[in-house]
TORFI-412644 format. One line per field, with one value per residue: x, y, z of N, C-alpha, C, O in turn; residue in one letter. Coordinates in steps of 0.02 Angstrom, whole numbers. Each point is the difference from the previous one (the first is absolute). Layout:
N
npx = c(X  ...)
npy = c(Y  ...)
npz = c(Z  ...)
capx = c(X  ...)
capy = c(Y  ...)
capz = c(Z  ...)
cpx = c(X  ...)
cpy = c(Y  ...)
cpz = c(Z  ...)
opx = c(X  ...)
opy = c(Y  ...)
opz = c(Z  ...)
r = c(A  ...)
***
This chain:
203
npx = c(2823  -91  68  10  -79  -50  -32  -32  -33  7  -110  -100  20  -14  -56  -69  -2  -12  -55  17  59  109  60  21  91  98  40  52  106  68  16  72  83  -70  57  -66  -72  42  18  -89  -42  59  -3  -64  -52  83  -83  6  -39  -112  -36  2  -95  -25  -38  72  -88  71  -4  59  108  35  8  90  88  -5  30  109  42  -11  107  -65  58  12  8  -69  -110  -39  -12  -99  -87  -17  -49  -113  -36  11  65  -3  33  -14  -30  -105  -72  9  -56  -110  -22  -4  -94  -78  46  -64  -96  -14  -51  -37  -88  -1  -80  -14  4  -78  -94  -67  8  -43  -112  -14  48  -12  -98  -11  44  -29  -18  -103  -88  5  -44  -113  -51  69  75  -71  45  -70  -21  -38  97  3  -66  87  -40  9  -105  47  20  -103  -57  23  -58  -101  -5  12  -98  -70  32  -65  -88  97  -61  49  -44  -81  13  -37  -39  9  -100  -5  -10  -103  -9  18  -88  -82  16  -23  -109  -22  19  -100  68  22  -79  32  -78  100  61  -15  -30  -102  -81  -12  -48  -112  -60  -9  -81  -97  20  -87  58)
npy = c(3152  -24  69  42  -35  -94  105  -107  106  -63  -12  -30  71  71  10  -89  81  -111  97  -111  -40  20  -74  -100  1  -3  -99  -61  27  -47  -103  -8  -1  -82  22  -20  81  82  -19  3  98  45  -18  7  99  56  44  -3  -97  -3  46  -64  -61  90  -40  54  50  83  35  -57  26  96  -8  -49  67  78  -31  -10  102  -3  11  91  -51  75  53  88  -23  -10  95  50  -46  29  99  3  -38  109  -85  95  -87  74  -63  -37  73  14  -75  19  75  -40  -53  73  -3  -80  44  -82  99  -83  47  -75  58  -60  44  50  -15  -49  -105  -79  -7  -77  -63  50  -46  -91  -9  98  -30  -38  67  51  -65  8  82  32  23  87  -98  14  -51  82  40  -65  62  48  -85  51  23  92  -106  -34  -8  -101  -88  -13  -45  -110  -52  -3  -84  -61  -55  -15  -79  -39  79  -80  103  -105  106  -92  52  10  -60  24  94  -17  -42  71  58  -52  1  96  -60  31  88  -79  80  -83  62  12  35  94  -32  -44  75  48  -64  -6  82  -6  -69  55  27  -40  -55)
npz = c(1129  -64  -57  104  -73  36  21  20  -9  93  -22  -43  84  -86  -97  6  78  16  -10  -10  87  -1  -57  48  66  -54  -34  77  25  -75  45  86  -75  30  95  89  33  66  110  68  38  84  110  92  -5  49  62  112  42  13  96  92  -1  63  98  68  -50  -27  -106  -77  -6  -45  -112  -46  -14  -81  -103  -19  -24  -112  -37  -14  -81  83  -98  0  -17  -105  -59  12  -55  -106  -20  7  -99  -23  32  -58  -64  83  89  16  43  111  63  14  81  104  33  36  102  47  35  -74  -9  68  -50  84  -53  94  -102  65  -61  75  38  -66  1  82  -79  -99  -31  -65  -102  47  107  24  21  99  79  -11  57  -83  79  -13  31  -88  98  68  38  92  67  52  63  99  -33  -44  -28  -30  96  44  -37  46  103  17  -22  88  68  -70  45  55  -52  -93  -68  1  45  22  0  64  11  -112  94  39  60  109  56  28  95  98  28  55  93  44  4  77  14  70  -52  52  -87  59  103  18  17  99  79  1  46  112  39  -3  107  62  78)
capx = c(-68  0  -12  -66  -1  -65  -33  -72  -28  -71  -17  -30  36  72  14  -47  -39  -69  -47  -65  -53  -8  -33  -70  -30  -12  -56  -61  -19  -24  -57  -50  -1  47  62  -10  -37  44  49  -33  -27  51  62  -12  -39  44  -6  60  53  -11  25  74  18  -14  -68  -40  31  -10  -70  -40  14  -35  -72  -16  13  -59  -57  8  -13  -67  3  52  65  42  70  37  -4  39  70  12  5  62  56  0  24  65  53  63  57  52  65  3  3  68  40  -15  36  71  6  -8  64  41  -41  -66  -51  -70  -49  -59  -50  -66  -48  -43  9  -8  63  50  -9  9  54  37  -38  -7  67  46  69  6  -4  62  56  -1  -22  -32  13  -48  -46  -60  -24  -58  20  22  -55  11  39  56  -22  19  68  0  6  71  28  -27  33  70  1  -10  60  57  41  -1  -17  57  39  -48  -18  -67  -8  -71  -13  -49  34  -31  23  70  1  -16  58  51  -20  15  72  30  25  -50  15  -59  9  -28  25  51  67  12  5  64  53  -3  23  72  32  0  39  -47  2)
capy = c(27  66  55  31  63  32  -18  13  5  2  62  -10  -50  8  72  36  -40  1  -13  -13  16  73  17  -17  45  65  -10  -9  65  42  -28  -28  -73  -27  -28  -70  -1  24  -52  -55  18  26  -39  -73  -17  -5  59  41  -39  5  67  -5  -36  41  -11  62  66  33  21  -61  -26  41  -11  -65  6  32  -45  -55  25  27  71  32  9  43  -18  34  -41  -60  19  16  -64  -35  38  -12  -68  -10  43  -15  -17  44  -35  -44  43  25  -56  -8  53  -19  -53  31  28  -55  -47  23  -16  7  -22  -35  -10  -24  52  17  61  62  14  13  68  50  -19  59  32  -46  -16  38  -23  -58  23  36  -47  -46  33  -41  -70  -23  -40  -27  -61  14  21  -59  -48  -56  20  -40  -69  -33  16  41  72  18  5  61  57  2  22  73  35  -30  -36  -73  -33  -28  53  41  -21  22  4  0  -29  -54  -58  -23  41  -17  -63  13  35  -51  -38  42  3  53  -16  29  12  5  57  -3  58  35  -26  -55  26  36  -51  -32  49  8  -60  6  59  51  58)
capz = c(-3  -31  47  -1  -37  12  63  -5  68  16  34  66  39  -11  -5  44  48  -22  55  -32  48  1  -63  7  48  -33  -46  40  27  -54  -36  45  -9  50  -28  -19  -63  -53  -15  -35  -66  -44  -1  2  -59  -58  -43  0  -33  -72  -19  -1  -62  -59  -27  -2  0  65  5  9  67  50  -8  28  72  29  -7  47  67  2  16  -41  33  -41  -7  54  60  -13  5  70  37  -22  29  72  13  -32  25  -34  42  -26  1  -58  -58  -5  -24  -71  -37  0  -50  -65  -24  -24  -39  -20  50  -20  49  -26  52  -18  15  -56  -39  37  33  -51  -25  53  45  22  54  56  26  -43  8  -42  -70  -16  -1  -57  -61  -51  15  50  -39  34  -32  -43  -67  -37  -5  44  58  21  6  -62  -22  -61  13  8  -67  -31  31  -21  -70  1  21  -35  48  -6  62  37  32  37  68  19  73  19  66  -8  -30  -62  -56  -11  -37  -70  -29  -11  -59  -58  -7  39  66  46  71  42  44  67  35  -37  13  -46  -67  -5  -4  -66  -50  9  -26  -73  -18  -25  46)
cpx = c(3  -13  -71  4  -65  -29  -72  -31  -76  -14  -28  36  75  18  -45  -33  -74  -46  -71  -58  -13  -35  -75  -36  -17  -57  -66  -25  -31  -62  -57  -8  54  63  -8  -36  43  50  -32  -20  55  59  -11  -36  43  -1  66  58  -8  24  76  24  -23  -70  -39  45  -12  -74  -46  8  -39  -75  -20  12  -61  -61  3  -14  -70  -3  53  63  44  71  42  -1  42  75  19  10  65  61  6  29  71  50  66  56  61  69  8  4  69  47  -11  35  74  13  -2  63  43  -38  -65  -49  -70  -43  -56  -47  -64  -50  -34  8  -7  65  55  -4  19  56  37  -36  -1  68  53  72  14  0  65  58  3  -24  -36  11  -41  -56  -55  -26  -56  21  23  -54  9  45  56  -20  16  72  2  12  73  35  -23  34  72  7  -6  65  64  48  -9  -17  61  41  -45  -14  -68  -8  -74  -7  -48  33  -30  26  74  7  -13  57  56  -15  15  75  35  31  -42  29  -66  11  -35  24  59  70  18  7  66  57  2  25  75  39  7  41  -42  -5  69)
cpy = c(71  55  26  68  39  -24  23  -5  -7  67  -13  -57  3  75  41  -50  6  -22  -6  19  74  23  -14  49  68  -6  -7  66  45  -24  -23  -75  -29  -26  -73  -7  23  -54  -56  18  20  -48  -75  -23  -12  60  39  -37  2  68  1  -33  36  -6  64  61  31  20  -61  -28  39  -10  -67  -1  30  -46  -56  22  31  74  32  11  42  -27  32  -41  -63  14  17  -64  -36  34  -14  -69  -13  50  -18  -13  39  -33  -45  41  30  -54  -11  53  -15  -54  29  32  -54  -49  34  -20  12  -27  -37  -14  -29  54  22  70  65  19  15  73  53  -18  60  38  -43  -14  36  -23  -61  20  34  -47  -41  31  -46  -74  -25  -37  -31  -60  15  19  -59  -54  -63  23  -48  -72  -40  18  48  73  21  7  64  62  5  21  76  37  -31  -34  -75  -32  -21  53  49  -30  30  -5  6  -31  -58  -60  -25  40  -14  -65  12  38  -49  -42  38  10  54  -29  40  10  7  55  -12  58  30  -28  -58  23  35  -50  -32  46  12  -58  3  62  57  61  3)
cpz = c(-28  51  -6  -34  11  66  -4  69  -1  35  70  36  -9  -1  46  47  -20  58  -30  47  1  -65  3  47  -32  -50  37  27  -54  -35  46  -8  47  -34  -23  -67  -58  -19  -41  -71  -50  -7  -2  -63  -62  -45  -3  -34  -76  -26  -4  -64  -63  -29  -9  -13  69  9  10  70  52  -5  32  76  34  -3  52  72  7  17  -45  41  -46  -6  55  64  -8  10  72  40  -19  31  75  17  -25  26  -35  51  -26  0  -61  -65  -10  -25  -75  -41  -2  -52  -70  -28  -32  -45  -20  55  -29  56  -35  58  -29  22  -64  -27  39  35  -51  -24  52  49  26  55  62  33  -43  5  -45  -74  -21  -8  -64  -65  -47  11  60  -37  43  -39  -50  -71  -43  -7  41  57  17  19  -63  -18  -59  14  6  -67  -34  29  -25  -73  -4  16  -29  48  -9  67  42  36  38  68  17  75  17  69  -3  -35  -66  -60  -16  -39  -74  -35  -14  -61  -64  -9  39  64  50  70  38  51  67  42  -36  11  -47  -71  -11  -8  -68  -55  4  -28  -76  -23  -25  46  32)
opx = c(43  -37  -33  39  -2  4  -14  4  -34  46  37  5  37  33  15  -12  -24  8  -35  -51  -58  -42  -40  -57  -53  -42  -51  -60  -44  -32  -57  -43  55  -1  28  20  -2  11  29  12  -6  25  26  10  -22  38  24  41  49  26  29  54  3  -10  -50  59  -38  -27  -46  -47  -33  -35  -51  -38  -22  -38  -51  -25  -23  -51  52  -2  12  24  49  51  35  35  54  45  34  47  55  29  23  -10  28  6  30  42  52  36  24  45  48  25  32  50  35  3  48  30  -19  4  -10  24  -22  19  -19  -22  22  48  29  22  42  52  14  0  21  31  5  6  35  38  54  42  24  45  54  15  -48  -31  17  -43  11  0  -5  -38  8  9  -37  37  18  42  -16  20  49  32  18  41  39  16  23  49  30  11  55  61  -49  22  1  37  19  -12  -10  15  -34  44  -17  18  36  14  20  44  33  15  34  45  17  22  61  -20  -27  48  -41  42  -61  -19  31  43  55  41  33  46  53  39  34  53  48  6  23  -29  14)
opy = c(40  -11  -9  43  60  -59  59  -52  27  32  8  -56  -33  25  58  -58  55  -54  50  27  21  45  42  19  28  44  27  14  40  38  -5  -29  28  -21  -19  -40  -29  -13  -24  -38  -13  -10  -34  -56  -31  4  17  31  3  5  30  16  -28  17  1  0  -27  -9  3  -24  -30  0  -3  -33  -25  -4  -17  -39  13  25  -30  29  -19  -35  -29  -6  -21  -39  -17  -4  -28  -33  -7  -9  -57  60  -53  35  -20  17  -1  -18  5  13  -13  -14  13  4  -22  14  16  -40  52  -55  43  -32  20  -33  17  0  -14  35  50  58  43  32  57  23  1  37  25  -1  -32  5  -7  -24  -11  11  -20  -26  -34  -41  -51  32  -18  0  -33  -12  7  -50  -48  49  -43  -39  -59  58  36  34  56  44  32  47  55  33  32  55  16  13  -23  24  10  -16  56  -61  61  -51  45  -37  -29  4  -21  -29  3  -6  -29  -12  5  -18  -29  33  8  -53  53  -33  42  -7  -10  7  -32  4  -2  -26  -9  11  -11  -20  7  8  -25  11  42  50  45)
opz = c(19  48  -51  20  -13  17  -11  32  -44  25  49  -25  37  46  15  -18  -16  27  -7  -23  1  2  -21  -12  13  -4  -21  -1  14  -36  -23  33  4  -58  -51  -42  -55  -60  -48  -47  -59  -55  -44  -23  -48  -48  -54  -34  -37  -55  -45  -25  -55  -58  -36  18  40  55  41  30  43  51  34  37  52  48  30  40  55  25  -11  55  -57  44  23  34  46  32  24  42  43  22  27  54  1  -4  14  50  -50  -42  -32  -46  -56  -40  -36  -55  -51  -37  -45  -60  -36  -35  27  26  -42  46  -53  48  -56  58  -56  17  -20  -4  10  -10  -18  57  58  37  56  61  -39  -48  -29  -39  -55  -40  -21  -54  20  -33  30  -30  58  -62  -52  -47  -60  -34  -8  -7  -40  23  -5  7  -9  -40  -18  -10  -35  -38  -18  -19  -44  -26  22  -1  -29  52  60  47  14  6  -4  31  -24  22  51  -58  -45  -52  -58  -42  -43  -58  -52  -38  -51  -48  -4  23  -16  21  -18  45  2  58  -43  -44  -27  -37  -51  -40  -28  -44  -51  -30  -29  -60  -39  -19  40)
r = c(M  A  P  I  E  T  V  L  F  D  M  D  G  V  L  A  H  Y  D  F  T  R  R  L  E  V  L  A  A  G  T  G  V  S  P  T  E  I  E  E  R  I  F  T  S  G  F  D  A  R  A  D  D  G  A  Y  T  A  A  E  Y  M  A  E  F  S  R  L  L  G  I  P  V  S  E  E  L  W  L  E  A  R  R  A  G  M  T  P  D  L  E  V  L  A  L  A  R  D  V  G  A  R  A  K  T  A  M  L  T  N  N  G  P  V  L  R  A  H  L  D  E  V  A  P  E  V  A  A  A  F  G  A  H  A  F  F  S  C  Q  F  G  T  G  K  T  S  P  A  V  F  S  L  V  L  A  E  I  D  S  R  P  A  T  T  L  F  I  D  D  T  P  E  Y  L  R  H  A  G  T  A  G  L  R  T  H  H  F  V  G  I  D  G  L  R  A  E  L  S  E  F  G  L  I)
***
């Protein structure tokens, strides 16, 4: 089996703990719209998923976000809520830096243009760890629900599927990565990830 030359990390659920409920609470406090209504209008409706797939610029996204909630929502409030719901996992990030001494590393997250533009403000530890190799589904016009995004990301960093390990906490995304030819690891905790990386001689 070919050695691993590239390791591709998911963000929410791997590099950072994600608390969706807390994010909704901060948005609700800032807008007066209930968490349930925000979830339904922004997320259940499919609007946010379309943004993840590149349907809007950052300005278009914020305008539609406000329209759907029926109240002007500032980018600052949006970022405050995203930051409140996201806690970088410093242990996993340290592991990623260790891997980076032996292999190429990159990040791929299903997220939209506002977070992409402000990752260094929302999660500076993540931004610092990956730099220009922090990739967002919105920039490719499709997310991890399609095998195509993995081919597009690997083309950006001149890597091959057979020598790339993709780490994610969502089985569906791992299946699509496998279809694209990548090797995969289902992240359920740092101990399992550390063992897998050690097996490949990456730490």
